[in-house]
Every structure is written in C-alpha cells, then in structure tokens.
N, CA, C and O atoms as a GROMACS GRO file, in nm:
protein
  576
    1MET      N    1   0.494   0.646  -1.360
    1MET     CA    2   0.543   0.523  -1.279
    1MET      C    3   0.645   0.531  -1.146
    1MET      O    4   0.758   0.577  -1.152
    2ALA      N    5   0.582   0.477  -1.023
    2ALA     CA    6   0.590   0.555  -0.855
    2ALA      C    7   0.692   0.370  -0.853
    2ALA      O    8   0.653   0.285  -0.933
    3THR      N    9   0.777   0.346  -0.784
    3THR     CA   10   0.829   0.246  -0.684
    3THR      C   11   0.749   0.262  -0.540
    3THR      O   12   0.668   0.347  -0.501
    4VAL      N   13   0.779   0.199  -0.506
    4VAL     CA   14   0.716   0.136  -0.354
    4VAL      C   15   0.811   0.066  -0.288
    4VAL      O   16   0.772  -0.045  -0.252
    5PHE      N   17   0.965   0.102  -0.248
    5PHE     CA   18   0.980   0.001  -0.172
    5PHE      C   19   0.980  -0.108  -0.044
    5PHE      O   20   1.028  -0.221  -0.032
    6GLU      N   21   0.915  -0.034   0.032
    6GLU     CA   22   0.866  -0.074   0.144
    6GLU      C   23   0.755   0.008   0.219
    6GLU      O   24   0.774   0.129   0.232
    7LEU      N   25   0.668  -0.034   0.258
    7LEU     CA   26   0.576   0.082   0.330
    7LEU      C   27   0.648   0.168   0.408
    7LEU      O   28   0.738   0.124   0.479
    8GLY      N   29   0.606   0.353   0.402
    8GLY     CA   30   0.658   0.441   0.433
    8GLY      C   31   0.826   0.446   0.453
    8GLY      O   32   0.888   0.491   0.549
    9ALA      N   33   0.884   0.380   0.316
    9ALA     CA   34   1.042   0.407   0.310
    9ALA      C   35   1.024   0.586   0.308
    9ALA      O   36   0.932   0.655   0.264
   10GLY      N   37   1.110   0.611   0.352
   10GLY     CA   38   1.137   0.814   0.393
   10GLY      C   39   1.098   0.830   0.487
   10GLY      O   40   1.152   0.922   0.547
   11MET      N   41   0.960   0.742   0.579
   11MET     CA   42   0.930   0.875   0.642
   11MET      C   43   0.984   0.933   0.736
   11MET      O   44   1.078   0.858   0.762
   12ASP      N   45   0.989   1.022   0.808
   12ASP     CA   46   1.087   1.064   0.897
   12ASP      C   47   1.017   1.130   1.010
   12ASP      O   48   0.959   1.237   0.999
   13PRO      N   49   1.025   1.071   1.103
   13PRO     CA   50   0.941   1.080   1.309
   13PRO      C   51   0.932   1.219   1.297
   13PRO      O   52   0.828   1.285   1.294
   14GLU      N   53   1.035   1.254   1.292
   14GLU     CA   54   1.021   1.438   1.341
   14GLU      C   55   0.933   1.466   1.230
   14GLU      O   56   0.818   1.465   1.275
   15LEU      N   57   0.933   1.492   1.096
   15LEU     CA   58   0.879   1.591   1.071
   15LEU      C   59   0.706   1.564   1.127
   15LEU      O   60   0.663   1.496   1.220
   16SER      N   61   0.625   1.663   1.011
   16SER     CA   62   0.481   1.645   1.056
   16SER      C   63   0.381   1.551   0.944
   16SER      O   64   0.405   1.555   0.823
   17GLY      N   65   0.305   1.494   0.982
   17GLY     CA   66   0.242   1.406   0.857
   17GLY      C   67   0.208   1.456   0.763
   17GLY      O   68   0.136   1.376   0.702
   18TYR      N   69   0.220   1.571   0.697
   18TYR     CA   70   0.219   1.625   0.540
   18TYR      C   71   0.316   1.622   0.485
   18TYR      O   72   0.338   1.567   0.377
   19GLU      N   73   0.414   1.703   0.576
   19GLU     CA   74   0.592   1.656   0.509
   19GLU      C   75   0.620   1.520   0.501
   19GLU      O   76   0.693   1.505   0.404
   20ASN      N   77   0.600   1.424   0.550
   20ASN     CA   78   0.605   1.281   0.562
   20ASN      C   79   0.545   1.266   0.389
   20ASN      O   80   0.595   1.229   0.283
   21ILE      N   81   0.439   1.309   0.424
   21ILE     CA   82   0.335   1.315   0.309
   21ILE      C   83   0.398   1.303   0.110
   21ILE      O   84   0.398   1.221   0.018
   22MET      N   85   0.442   1.442   0.137
   22MET     CA   86   0.542   1.518   0.036
   22MET      C   87   0.633   1.449  -0.047
   22MET      O   88   0.634   1.428  -0.168
   23ARG      N   89   0.746   1.400   0.091
   23ARG     CA   90   0.861   1.325   0.141
   23ARG      C   91   0.814   1.188   0.087
   23ARG      O   92   0.884   1.151  -0.008
   24MET      N   93   0.736   1.119   0.113
   24MET     CA   94   0.720   0.988   0.068
   24MET      C   95   0.686   1.012  -0.116
   24MET      O   96   0.739   0.959  -0.213
   25LEU      N   97   0.603   1.091  -0.109
   25LEU     CA   98   0.567   1.076  -0.252
   25LEU      C   99   0.674   1.127  -0.331
   25LEU      O  100   0.668   1.079  -0.444
   26LEU      N  101   0.785   1.218  -0.315
   26LEU     CA  102   0.870   1.272  -0.422
   26LEU      C  103   1.000   1.123  -0.394
   26LEU      O  104   1.101   1.085  -0.454
   27LEU      N  105   0.933   1.084  -0.285
   27LEU     CA  106   1.037   0.997  -0.322
   27LEU      C  107   0.971   0.891  -0.385
   27LEU      O  108   1.038   0.791  -0.359
   28MET      N  109   0.908   0.872  -0.430
   28MET     CA  110   0.819   0.721  -0.565
   28MET      C  111   0.827   0.772  -0.655
   28MET      O  112   0.777   0.702  -0.744
   29GLY      N  113   0.881   0.903  -0.709
   29GLY     CA  114   0.897   0.973  -0.806
   29GLY      C  115   0.796   1.082  -0.887
   29GLY      O  116   0.762   1.107  -1.003
   30LEU      N  117   0.776   1.123  -0.776
   30LEU     CA  118   0.634   1.161  -0.846
   30LEU      C  119   0.692   1.378  -0.788
   30LEU      O  120   0.728   1.424  -0.679
   31SER      N  121   0.669   1.449  -0.935
   31SER     CA  122   0.663   1.586  -0.952
   31SER      C  123   0.658   1.610  -0.840
   31SER      O  124   0.640   1.510  -0.771
   32LYS      N  125   0.673   1.757  -0.757
   32LYS     CA  126   0.614   1.843  -0.676
   32LYS      C  127   0.500   1.892  -0.706
   32LYS      O  128   0.489   1.984  -0.624
   33ALA      N  129   0.384   1.890  -0.786
   33ALA     CA  130   0.269   1.960  -0.832
   33ALA      C  131   0.218   1.800  -0.792
   33ALA      O  132   0.192   1.779  -0.674
   34ARG      N  133   0.205   1.692  -0.886
   34ARG     CA  134   0.157   1.594  -0.872
   34ARG      C  135   0.180   1.574  -0.698
   34ARG      O  136   0.070   1.551  -0.648
   35ALA      N  137   0.275   1.574  -0.609
   35ALA     CA  138   0.225   1.477  -0.502
   35ALA      C  139   0.156   1.625  -0.433
   35ALA      O  140   0.112   1.625  -0.319
   36LYS      N  141   0.156   1.705  -0.491
   36LYS     CA  142   0.036   1.813  -0.386
   36LYS      C  143  -0.083   1.786  -0.444
   36LYS      O  144  -0.156   1.743  -0.355
   37SER      N  145  -0.149   1.790  -0.564
   37SER     CA  146  -0.216   1.702  -0.560
   37SER      C  147  -0.308   1.647  -0.537
   37SER      O  148  -0.425   1.680  -0.521
   38ASN      N  149  -0.210   1.477  -0.533
   38ASN     CA  150  -0.281   1.394  -0.419
   38ASN      C  151  -0.210   1.400  -0.254
   38ASN      O  152  -0.147   1.314  -0.192
   39LEU      N  153  -0.249   1.534  -0.217
   39LEU     CA  154  -0.226   1.574  -0.070
   39LEU      C  155  -0.378   1.561  -0.014
   39LEU      O  156  -0.392   1.498   0.090
   40PRO      N  157  -0.501   1.621  -0.084
   40PRO     CA  158  -0.674   1.576  -0.106
   40PRO      C  159  -0.704   1.433  -0.056
   40PRO      O  160  -0.721   1.378   0.052
   41ALA      N  161  -0.703   1.418  -0.118
   41ALA     CA  162  -0.691   1.265  -0.136
   41ALA      C  163  -0.706   1.140  -0.022
   41ALA      O  164  -0.791   1.066   0.028
   42ILE      N  165  -0.509   1.181  -0.016
   42ILE     CA  166  -0.422   1.110   0.106
   42ILE      C  167  -0.516   1.148   0.206
   42ILE      O  168  -0.608   1.068   0.223
   43GLU      N  169  -0.517   1.274   0.292
   43GLU     CA  170  -0.609   1.321   0.394
   43GLU      C  171  -0.674   1.242   0.447
   43GLU      O  172  -0.687   1.162   0.540
   44ALA      N  173  -0.739   1.314   0.310
   44ALA     CA  174  -0.920   1.202   0.332
   44ALA      C  175  -0.896   1.031   0.324
   44ALA      O  176  -0.918   0.961   0.422
   45PHE      N  177  -0.870   1.001   0.252
   45PHE     CA  178  -0.842   0.838   0.287
   45PHE      C  179  -0.793   0.761   0.402
   45PHE      O  180  -0.821   0.647   0.439
   46SER      N  181  -0.691   0.874   0.466
   46SER     CA  182  -0.604   0.844   0.589
   46SER      C  183  -0.697   0.875   0.756
   46SER      O  184  -0.671   0.848   0.873
   47GLU      N  185  -0.798   0.935   0.696
   47GLU     CA  186  -0.857   1.026   0.809
   47GLU      C  187  -0.821   1.091   0.925
   47GLU      O  188  -0.904   1.139   1.003
   48LEU      N  189  -0.679   1.094   0.943
   48LEU     CA  190  -0.640   1.153   1.019
   48LEU      C  191  -0.646   1.318   1.093
   48LEU      O  192  -0.620   1.361   1.205
   49GLY      N  193  -0.683   1.364   0.995
   49GLY     CA  194  -0.751   1.545   0.993
   49GLY      C  195  -0.620   1.608   1.083
   49GLY      O  196  -0.503   1.586   1.051
   50ASN      N  197  -0.646   1.661   1.160
   50ASN     CA  198  -0.512   1.764   1.256
   50ASN      C  199  -0.445   1.714   1.273
   50ASN      O  200  -0.342   1.780   1.290
   51PHE      N  201  -0.434   1.620   1.282
   51PHE     CA  202  -0.344   1.516   1.309
   51PHE      C  203  -0.187   1.518   1.254
   51PHE      O  204  -0.069   1.525   1.290
   52LEU      N  205  -0.267   1.506   1.149
   52LEU     CA  206  -0.145   1.578   1.032
   52LEU      C  207  -0.078   1.670   1.015
   52LEU      O  208   0.018   1.664   0.938
   53ALA      N  209  -0.114   1.802   1.094
   53ALA     CA  210   0.012   1.859   1.081
   53ALA      C  211   0.107   1.830   1.222
   53ALA      O  212   0.221   1.877   1.222
   54LEU      N  213   0.074   1.777   1.306
   54LEU     CA  214   0.220   1.695   1.434
   54LEU      C  215   0.295   1.645   1.314
   54LEU      O  216   0.288   1.629   1.192
   55PRO      N  217   0.417   1.621   1.489
   55PRO     CA  218   0.507   1.504   1.414
   55PRO      C  219   0.449   1.360   1.436
   55PRO      O  220   0.369   1.322   1.522
   56VAL      N  221   0.524   1.274   1.314
   56VAL     CA  222   0.455   1.164   1.326
   56VAL      C  223   0.481   1.062   1.424
   56VAL      O  224   0.408   0.965   1.442
   57ARG      N  225   0.637   1.097   1.517
   57ARG     CA  226   0.668   1.080   1.633
   57ARG      C  227   0.499   1.063   1.766
   57ARG      O  228   0.466   0.982   1.852
   58THR      N  229   0.458   1.154   1.726
   58THR     CA  230   0.321   1.201   1.865
   58THR      C  231   0.187   1.082   1.750
   58THR      O  232   0.065   1.091   1.768
   59PHE      N  233   0.237   1.005   1.665
   59PHE     CA  234   0.104   0.923   1.647
   59PHE      C  235   0.117   0.767   1.703
   59PHE      O  236   0.216   0.712   1.751
   60SER      N  237  -0.012   0.714   1.684
   60SER     CA  238   0.070   0.628   1.745
   60SER      C  239   0.014   0.486   1.624
   60SER      O  240  -0.062   0.491   1.528
   61SER      N  241   0.087   0.379   1.680
   61SER     CA  242   0.088   0.255   1.578
   61SER      C  243   0.035   0.239   1.442
   61SER      O  244   0.092   0.237   1.333
   62GLY      N  245  -0.078   0.228   1.474
   62GLY     CA  246  -0.199   0.257   1.381
   62GLY      C  247  -0.240   0.371   1.322
   62GLY      O  248  -0.338   0.344   1.254
   63MET      N  249  -0.208   0.508   1.314
   63MET     CA  250  -0.238   0.592   1.284
   63MET      C  251  -0.104   0.634   1.171
   63MET      O  252  -0.117   0.712   1.076
   64THR      N  253   0.011   0.568   1.206
   64THR     CA  254   0.134   0.528   1.152
   64THR      C  255   0.092   0.511   0.989
   64THR      O  256   0.090   0.573   0.883
   65MET      N  257   0.053   0.342   1.067
   65MET     CA  258   0.000   0.314   0.921
   65MET      C  259  -0.092   0.318   0.820
   65MET      O  260  -0.076   0.283   0.704
   66ARG      N  261  -0.204   0.370   0.882
   66ARG     CA  262  -0.293   0.463   0.812
   66ARG      C  263  -0.254   0.545   0.737
   66ARG      O  264  -0.288   0.536   0.619
   67LEU      N  265  -0.159   0.667   0.787
   67LEU     CA  266  -0.123   0.730   0.707
   67LEU      C  267   0.005   0.693   0.582
   67LEU      O  268   0.012   0.747   0.472
   68MET      N  269   0.081   0.604   0.626
   68MET     CA  270   0.175   0.519   0.531
   68MET      C  271   0.120   0.448   0.439
   68MET      O  272   0.161   0.495   0.333
   69PHE      N  273   0.026   0.333   0.411
   69PHE     CA  274  -0.115   0.320   0.355
   69PHE      C  275  -0.155   0.366   0.263
   69PHE      O  276  -0.141   0.330   0.147
   70ALA      N  277  -0.222   0.474   0.314
   70ALA     CA  278  -0.244   0.619   0.200
   70ALA      C  279  -0.161   0.622   0.098
   70ALA      O  280  -0.186   0.588  -0.017
   71VAL      N  281  -0.042   0.672   0.150
   71VAL     CA  282   0.081   0.717   0.074
   71VAL      C  283   0.075   0.644  -0.025
   71VAL      O  284   0.038   0.687  -0.134
   72ALA      N  285   0.119   0.484   0.002
   72ALA     CA  286   0.127   0.358  -0.068
   72ALA      C  287   0.055   0.344  -0.153
   72ALA      O  288   0.083   0.296  -0.263
   73THR      N  289  -0.092   0.399  -0.101
   73THR     CA  290  -0.182   0.379  -0.255
   73THR      C  291  -0.233   0.471  -0.300
   73THR      O  292  -0.339   0.468  -0.362
   74SER      N  293  -0.159   0.579  -0.275
   74SER     CA  294  -0.228   0.661  -0.372
   74SER      C  295  -0.180   0.702  -0.574
   74SER      O  296  -0.212   0.802  -0.637
   75ILE      N  297  -0.124   0.622  -0.606
   75ILE     CA  298  -0.066   0.636  -0.700
   75ILE      C  299  -0.175   0.451  -0.779
   75ILE      O  300  -0.241   0.365  -0.722
   76ARG      N  301  -0.144   0.468  -0.896
   76ARG     CA  302  -0.218   0.298  -0.911
   76ARG      C  303  -0.088   0.278  -1.032
   76ARG      O  304  -0.053   0.346  -1.129
   77PRO      N  305  -0.036   0.145  -0.969
   77PRO     CA  306   0.066   0.096  -1.124
   77PRO      C  307  -0.022   0.057  -1.164
   77PRO      O  308  -0.144   0.062  -1.146
   78GLU      N  309   0.083  -0.009  -1.257
   78GLU     CA  310   0.090  -0.055  -1.402
   78GLU      C  311   0.083  -0.162  -1.370
   78GLU      O  312  -0.009  -0.233  -1.411
   79ILE      N  313   0.193  -0.211  -1.276
   79ILE     CA  314   0.240  -0.387  -1.240
   79ILE      C  315   0.261  -0.369  -1.115
   79ILE      O  316   0.333  -0.283  -1.064
   80LEU      N  317   0.192  -0.457  -1.058
   80LEU     CA  318   0.166  -0.443  -0.874
   80LEU      C  319   0.222  -0.589  -0.843
   80LEU      O  320   0.184  -0.702  -0.874
   81LEU      N  321   0.359  -0.524  -0.747
   81LEU     CA  322   0.399  -0.670  -0.654
   81LEU      C  323   0.359  -0.628  -0.575
   81LEU      O  324   0.362  -0.506  -0.558
   82ILE      N  325   0.288  -0.734  -0.472
   82ILE     CA  326   0.290  -0.746  -0.331
   82ILE      C  327   0.307  -0.807  -0.256
   82ILE      O  328   0.213  -0.886  -0.251
   83ASP      N  329   0.436  -0.843  -0.120
   83ASP     CA  330   0.468  -0.952  -0.110
   83ASP      C  331   0.362  -0.962   0.064
   83ASP      O  332   0.389  -0.872   0.144
   84GLU      N  333   0.276  -1.044   0.100
   84GLU     CA  334   0.207  -1.061   0.143
   84GLU      C  335   0.106  -0.935   0.224
   84GLU      O  336   0.165  -0.827   0.229
   85MET      N  337   0.010  -0.936   0.266
   85MET     CA  338  -0.082  -0.880   0.267
   85MET      C  339  -0.109  -0.810   0.373
   85MET      O  340  -0.103  -0.898   0.458
   86PHE      N  341  -0.140  -0.696   0.438
   86PHE     CA  342  -0.099  -0.659   0.598
   86PHE      C  343  -0.330  -0.593   0.621
   86PHE      O  344  -0.431  -0.585   0.551
   87GLY      N  345  -0.283  -0.564   0.774
   87GLY     CA  346  -0.412  -0.510   0.807
   87GLY      C  347  -0.363  -0.382   0.885
   87GLY      O  348  -0.264  -0.380   0.959
   88THR      N  349  -0.408  -0.323   0.870
   88THR     CA  350  -0.417  -0.176   0.966
   88THR      C  351  -0.512  -0.076   0.999
   88THR      O  352  -0.614  -0.030   0.949
   89GLY      N  353  -0.424  -0.051   1.129
   89GLY     CA  354  -0.607  -0.011   1.195
   89GLY      C  355  -0.709  -0.025   1.217
   89GLY      O  356  -0.750  -0.107   1.134
   90ASP      N  357  -0.825   0.017   1.310
   90ASP     CA  358  -0.925  -0.033   1.293
   90ASP      C  359  -1.021  -0.141   1.196
   90ASP      O  360  -0.998  -0.179   1.081
   91ALA      N  361  -1.114  -0.167   1.268
   91ALA     CA  362  -1.211  -0.304   1.167
   91ALA      C  363  -1.231  -0.206   1.088
   91ALA      O  364  -1.189  -0.227   0.975
   92SER      N  365  -1.298  -0.068   1.111
   92SER     CA  366  -1.325   0.032   0.962
   92SER      C  367  -1.288   0.087   0.900
   92SER      O  368  -1.354   0.153   0.820
   93PHE      N  369  -1.150   0.085   0.908
   93PHE     CA  370  -0.995   0.124   0.845
   93PHE      C  371  -0.981   0.020   0.776
   93PHE      O  372  -0.965   0.046   0.657
   94GLN      N  373  -0.979  -0.140   0.814
   94GLN     CA  374  -0.864  -0.234   0.749
   94GLN      C  375  -1.062  -0.236   0.608
   94GLN      O  376  -1.065  -0.230   0.485
   95LYS      N  377  -1.140  -0.241   0.673
   95LYS     CA  378  -1.228  -0.268   0.550
   95LYS      C  379  -1.196  -0.158   0.456
   95LYS      O  380  -1.165  -0.197   0.344
   96LYS      N  381  -1.195  -0.052   0.473
   96LYS     CA  382  -1.182   0.035   0.377
   96LYS      C  383  -1.048   0.037   0.229
   96LYS      O  384  -1.048   0.081   0.114
   97ALA      N  385  -0.952  -0.035   0.314
   97ALA     CA  386  -0.777  -0.090   0.294
   97ALA      C  387  -0.814  -0.183   0.194
   97ALA      O  388  -0.759  -0.187   0.084
   98GLU      N  389  -0.926  -0.277   0.238
   98GLU     CA  390  -0.923  -0.392   0.224
   98GLU      C  391  -0.981  -0.355   0.072
   98GLU      O  392  -0.905  -0.401  -0.014
   99ILE      N  393  -1.124  -0.267   0.000
   99ILE     CA  394  -1.119  -0.232  -0.049
   99ILE      C  395  -1.034  -0.124  -0.204
   99ILE      O  396  -1.043  -0.131  -0.327
  100ARG      N  397  -0.974  -0.054  -0.129
  100ARG     CA  398  -0.838   0.044  -0.225
  100ARG      C  399  -0.792  -0.088  -0.280
  100ARG      O  400  -0.820  -0.096  -0.399
  101MET      N  401  -0.700  -0.245  -0.212
  101MET     CA  402  -0.662  -0.292  -0.243
  101MET      C  403  -0.688  -0.351  -0.355
  101MET      O  404  -0.613  -0.371  -0.450
  102HIS      N  405  -0.846  -0.389  -0.334
  102HIS     CA  406  -0.910  -0.447  -0.458
  102HIS      C  407  -0.875  -0.372  -0.634
  102HIS      O  408  -0.837  -0.417  -0.742
  103ASP      N  409  -0.908  -0.264  -0.591
  103ASP     CA  410  -0.957  -0.194  -0.693
  103ASP      C  411  -0.809  -0.156  -0.713
  103ASP      O  412  -0.777  -0.172  -0.831
  104TRP      N  413  -0.720  -0.116  -0.645
  104TRP     CA  414  -0.621  -0.121  -0.751
  104TRP      C  415  -0.614  -0.269  -0.790
  104TRP      O  416  -0.641  -0.300  -0.906
  105ILE      N  417  -0.580  -0.361  -0.702
  105ILE     CA  418  -0.580  -0.488  -0.814
  105ILE      C  419  -0.665  -0.446  -0.964
  105ILE      O  420  -0.636  -0.437  -1.083
  106ALA      N  421  -0.727  -0.436  -0.920
  106ALA     CA  422  -0.812  -0.454  -1.035
  106ALA      C  423  -0.791  -0.351  -1.162
  106ALA      O  424  -0.847  -0.351  -1.271
  107SER      N  425  -0.686  -0.261  -1.107
  107SER     CA  426  -0.679  -0.158  -1.228
  107SER      C  427  -0.563  -0.171  -1.262
  107SER      O  428  -0.529  -0.120  -1.369
  108SER      N  429  -0.459  -0.247  -1.176
  108SER     CA  430  -0.309  -0.317  -1.272
  108SER      C  431  -0.363  -0.392  -1.358
  108SER      O  432  -0.463  -0.464  -1.365
  109ASP      N  433  -0.245  -0.351  -1.449
  109ASP     CA  434  -0.228  -0.425  -1.598
  109ASP      C  435  -0.137  -0.572  -1.516
  109ASP      O  436  -0.170  -0.670  -1.582
  110ILE      N  437  -0.084  -0.596  -1.454
  110ILE     CA  438  -0.005  -0.705  -1.428
  110ILE      C  439  -0.022  -0.676  -1.215
  110ILE      O  440  -0.028  -0.577  -1.143
  111PHE      N  441  -0.024  -0.798  -1.196
  111PHE     CA  442  -0.034  -0.804  -1.045
  111PHE      C  443   0.026  -0.958  -0.976
  111PHE      O  444  -0.018  -1.071  -0.996
  112VAL      N  445   0.103  -0.931  -0.919
  112VAL     CA  446   0.181  -1.047  -0.883
  112VAL      C  447   0.148  -1.019  -0.641
  112VAL      O  448   0.147  -0.941  -0.546
  113PHE      N  449   0.131  -1.179  -0.695
  113PHE     CA  450   0.135  -1.183  -0.504
  113PHE      C  451   0.217  -1.273  -0.457
  113PHE      O  452   0.255  -1.350  -0.545
  114ALA      N  453   0.256  -1.293  -0.358
  114ALA     CA  454   0.372  -1.386  -0.289
  114ALA      C  455   0.278  -1.395  -0.163
  114ALA      O  456   0.205  -1.297  -0.148
  115SER      N  457   0.267  -1.499  -0.069
  115SER     CA  458   0.189  -1.565   0.040
  115SER      C  459   0.178  -1.666   0.065
  115SER      O  460   0.131  -1.749  -0.013
  116HIS      N  461   0.216  -1.690   0.177
  116HIS     CA  462   0.118  -1.850   0.217
  116HIS      C  463  -0.004  -1.852   0.222
  116HIS      O  464  -0.062  -1.961   0.226
  117ASP      N  465  -0.086  -1.710   0.223
  117ASP     CA  466  -0.221  -1.750   0.275
  117ASP      C  467  -0.293  -1.806   0.166
  117ASP      O  468  -0.300  -1.728   0.070
  118GLN      N  469  -0.332  -1.880   0.155
  118GLN     CA  470  -0.392  -1.998   0.015
  118GLN      C  471  -0.548  -1.886  -0.026
  118GLN      O  472  -0.584  -1.824  -0.126
  119GLY      N  473  -0.588  -1.900   0.072
  119GLY     CA  474  -0.677  -1.847   0.055
  119GLY      C  475  -0.748  -1.710   0.003
  119GLY      O  476  -0.861  -1.689  -0.043
  120LEU      N  477  -0.600  -1.598   0.036
  120LEU     CA  478  -0.639  -1.459  -0.023
  120LEU      C  479  -0.547  -1.471  -0.197
  120LEU      O  480  -0.533  -1.380  -0.279
  121VAL      N  481  -0.476  -1.684  -0.209
  121VAL     CA  482  -0.452  -1.643  -0.295
  121VAL      C  483  -0.534  -1.695  -0.389
  121VAL      O  484  -0.538  -1.646  -0.502
  122LYS      N  485  -0.600  -1.788  -0.358
  122LYS     CA  486  -0.726  -1.864  -0.460
  122LYS      C  487  -0.862  -1.652  -0.487
  122LYS      O  488  -0.933  -1.618  -0.581
  123ARG      N  489  -0.834  -1.589  -0.374
  123ARG     CA  490  -0.970  -1.491  -0.441
  123ARG      C  491  -0.900  -1.367  -0.480
  123ARG      O  492  -0.973  -1.269  -0.475
  124LEU      N  493  -0.774  -1.342  -0.520
  124LEU     CA  494  -0.740  -1.235  -0.550
  124LEU      C  495  -0.652  -1.263  -0.734
  124LEU      O  496  -0.639  -1.181  -0.825
  125CYS      N  497  -0.613  -1.396  -0.726
  125CYS     CA  498  -0.484  -1.432  -0.862
  125CYS      C  499  -0.588  -1.595  -0.961
  125CYS      O  500  -0.645  -1.702  -0.939
  126ASN      N  501  -0.544  -1.486  -1.085
  126ASN     CA  502  -0.637  -1.613  -1.147
  126ASN      C  503  -0.515  -1.754  -1.199
  126ASN      O  504  -0.544  -1.866  -1.240
  127ARG      N  505  -0.359  -1.686  -1.174
  127ARG     CA  506  -0.288  -1.821  -1.173
  127ARG      C  507  -0.190  -1.860  -1.053
  127ARG      O  508  -0.171  -1.770  -0.971
  128LEU      N  509  -0.130  -1.975  -1.033
  128LEU     CA  510  -0.033  -2.028  -0.918
  128LEU      C  511   0.095  -2.119  -0.977
  128LEU      O  512   0.116  -2.234  -1.015
  129PHE      N  513   0.196  -1.934  -0.952
  129PHE     CA  514   0.275  -2.059  -0.936
  129PHE      C  515   0.389  -2.049  -0.834
  129PHE      O  516   0.428  -1.943  -0.786
  130ARG      N  517   0.451  -2.198  -0.799
  130ARG     CA  518   0.530  -2.203  -0.687
  130ARG      C  519   0.619  -2.234  -0.645
  130ARG      O  520   0.629  -2.356  -0.637
  131LEU      N  521   0.725  -2.160  -0.596
  131LEU     CA  522   0.870  -2.224  -0.567
  131LEU      C  523   0.904  -2.336  -0.500
  131LEU      O  524   0.846  -2.353  -0.393
  132ASP      N  525   1.002  -2.436  -0.543
  132ASP     CA  526   1.047  -2.520  -0.492
  132ASP      C  527   1.201  -2.496  -0.509
  132ASP      O  528   1.272  -2.476  -0.607
  133HIS      N  529   1.226  -2.508  -0.364
  133HIS     CA  530   1.397  -2.463  -0.388
  133HIS      C  531   1.523  -2.397  -0.476
  133HIS      O  532   1.645  -2.396  -0.489
  134GLY      N  533   1.401  -2.345  -0.526
  134GLY     CA  534   1.449  -2.200  -0.676
  134GLY      C  535   1.366  -2.283  -0.803
  134GLY      O  536   1.339  -2.200  -0.890
  135ALA      N  537   1.328  -2.388  -0.833
  135ALA     CA  538   1.248  -2.450  -0.916
  135ALA      C  539   1.095  -2.397  -0.937
  135ALA      O  540   1.005  -2.414  -0.855
  136ILE      N  541   1.086  -2.353  -1.017
  136ILE     CA  542   0.959  -2.264  -1.063
  136ILE      C  543   0.830  -2.352  -1.114
  136ILE      O  544   0.850  -2.401  -1.225
  137HIS      N  545   0.708  -2.381  -1.059
  137HIS     CA  546   0.606  -2.462  -1.059
  137HIS      C  547   0.458  -2.403  -1.107
  137HIS      O  548   0.384  -2.331  -1.039
  138GLU      N  549   0.444  -2.431  -1.182
  138GLU     CA  550   0.258  -2.368  -1.209
  138GLU      C  551   0.132  -2.437  -1.156
  138GLU      O  552   0.075  -2.495  -1.248
  139ASP      N  553   0.094  -2.446  -1.086
  139ASP     CA  554  -0.037  -2.508  -1.013
  139ASP      C  555  -0.171  -2.435  -1.006
  139ASP      O  556  -0.212  -2.319  -0.993
  140ASP      N  557  -0.219  -2.559  -1.020
  140ASP     CA  558  -0.366  -2.505  -1.082
  140ASP      C  559  -0.429  -2.473  -0.954
  140ASP      O  560  -0.446  -2.545  -0.855
  141ILE      N  561  -0.471  -2.301  -0.982
  141ILE     CA  562  -0.575  -2.234  -0.886
  141ILE      C  563  -0.645  -2.305  -0.809
  141ILE      O  564  -0.624  -2.312  -0.688
  142ASN      N  565  -0.746  -2.370  -0.875
  142ASN     CA  566  -0.820  -2.451  -0.826
  142ASN      C  567  -0.845  -2.573  -0.722
  142ASN      O  568  -0.945  -2.632  -0.681
  143SER      N  569  -0.653  -2.586  -0.690
  143SER     CA  570  -0.618  -2.736  -0.604
  143SER      C  571  -0.664  -2.680  -0.474
  143SER      O  572  -0.712  -2.744  -0.380
  144LEU      N  573  -0.639  -2.531  -0.481
  144LEU     CA  574  -0.590  -2.478  -0.355
  144LEU      C  575  -0.736  -2.496  -0.279
  144LEU      O  576  -0.750  -2.463  -0.162
   0.00000   0.00000   0.00000
C-alpha cells in the first residue's frame, strides 16, 4: 500500500532526479529493492533521459512536473483519491499522462474524484455525490 499526500512530496531540489525518485518512492512506503525495480519504468515514462542525473533545481517546471507525475503514478493503488486533475508538460506528454490516469483509474478497486469540472466528473465517474454546507447528497450522474 502506498500513499501520495501531494504530488512531489519529499522532493529535494538539490538532489538529482534519480536521488529524488528513490527518496519519493521510499517516502511512499516502498522497500529499497522495490523502489529500484520501479526506476526503469519511471525513467521511460518521464522521458527525462540524462537530465535525471542532474539536480532537480536545474529542471524546468515542466520537467519537474514530469518527474513528479511519473513517480506518483508508478504505483497502482487499490483505493485512488484524486482532488482535481492537472495538466503537465507539453501536449504529447499531457496525452501520455491522461492515458496513464485512465489506466490507473480503471485498475483501482475504488476511485474517488473531487472536482469542479463537470465534464471530467461525467467522463470518469459512475456515481455523483455533492457536498452542500457539510451535507452529502447523491445526484444523478446523467444530470451533468
């Protein structure tokens, strides 16, 4: 089981991309061996290549988001809680990230999504709950 409190939680800009990958995976609860085994997939998905050997402080904001997204989505949770979606990187990476998110959602036993984007809610969810001044109401998902 792994928990991601915030995308990029535990990232240190003075450490290299590789060191940050290991650091974040260990903070997510992986063993050192499992974290190392996830490294090739994270390298490939992030498409950061040789930049991973450099300190993260030298990365552009888009590169940093790629790294954080690749690490955060390298572990498939049983229960997936997402508060809003985010776009990261250039158009081709955004498409790749969207595909990964859909795969992640499909493979989760339970998916909870908080969002103000009604279109995304309708596309991703099969039940709709609305909070209204602390009260929970179930609404018809087709009413969006």
